[in-house]
C-alpha positions as CSV (number, residue, x, y, z in Angstrom):
1,M,35.3,-53.2,-32.5
2,T,34.4,-50.3,-34.9
3,K,35.1,-50.7,-38.6
4,V,36.5,-47.5,-40.2
5,C,35.6,-46.8,-43.8
6,S,38.5,-45.6,-45.9
7,T,36.2,-43.9,-48.4
8,P,35.9,-40.1,-47.8
9,A,32.5,-39.0,-46.7
10,A,32.2,-36.5,-49.6
11,L,32.7,-39.3,-52.2
12,S,29.4,-40.4,-53.8
13,L,28.1,-41.9,-57.0
14,L,26.3,-39.6,-59.4
15,R,23.6,-40.8,-61.7
16,I,23.3,-39.4,-65.2
17,D,20.8,-36.6,-64.4
18,T,23.1,-35.2,-61.8
19,V,26.1,-35.5,-64.1
20,L,24.3,-33.7,-66.9
21,A,23.4,-30.9,-64.5
22,R,26.9,-30.5,-63.1
23,T,28.8,-30.7,-66.4
24,G,26.5,-28.7,-68.6
25,F,25.9,-31.4,-71.2
26,K,22.6,-30.7,-72.9
27,S,21.5,-34.3,-73.4
28,K,22.4,-37.9,-72.6
29,S,23.3,-38.5,-76.3
30,S,25.8,-35.7,-76.2
31,L,27.4,-37.1,-73.0
32,Y,27.6,-40.6,-74.5
33,A,29.1,-39.2,-77.7
34,A,31.8,-37.4,-75.7
35,M,32.5,-40.7,-73.9
36,S,32.8,-42.6,-77.2
37,R,35.3,-39.9,-78.4
38,G,37.3,-40.3,-75.2
39,E,36.5,-36.8,-74.1
40,F,34.5,-37.8,-71.0
41,P,35.1,-40.6,-68.5
42,K,33.1,-43.8,-68.7
43,P,30.8,-44.7,-65.8
44,L,30.9,-47.5,-63.4
45,K,28.4,-50.3,-64.0
46,L,26.3,-50.7,-60.8
47,T,23.9,-53.3,-62.1
48,S,23.0,-54.8,-65.4
49,R,20.8,-51.7,-66.1
50,S,22.4,-48.8,-64.2
51,V,25.6,-46.8,-64.2
52,A,27.0,-44.0,-62.1
53,W,30.1,-41.8,-62.0
54,P,32.2,-41.3,-58.8
55,S,31.8,-37.7,-57.8
56,S,35.6,-37.4,-57.7
57,V,35.8,-38.2,-61.4
58,I,33.3,-35.6,-62.3
59,D,35.0,-33.0,-60.1
60,K,38.3,-33.8,-61.8
61,F,36.6,-33.4,-65.3
62,I,35.2,-30.0,-64.3
63,D,38.5,-28.8,-62.8
64,E,40.3,-29.8,-66.0
65,R,37.8,-28.0,-68.2
66,I,38.2,-24.8,-66.1
67,A,42.0,-25.1,-66.3
68,A,41.9,-25.5,-70.1
69,A,39.6,-22.5,-70.4
70,K,42.0,-20.4,-68.4
71,E,44.9,-21.4,-70.6
72,A,43.0,-20.5,-73.8
């Protein structure tokens, strides 16, 4: 019997360097400051020392920023 995964193939976990590159934040500190202000989604904790963001969450953040820029 074959087990079917319900997770879309395009969904992945992005580490901080990839998130910085995709979102345009200049540094880790600016990203974490935005998270503390509630302006950026918090990551998932993978282990005691590593975190990552689901790609869908980052895609949604980018889409919202583009939409907000178009409204302005």
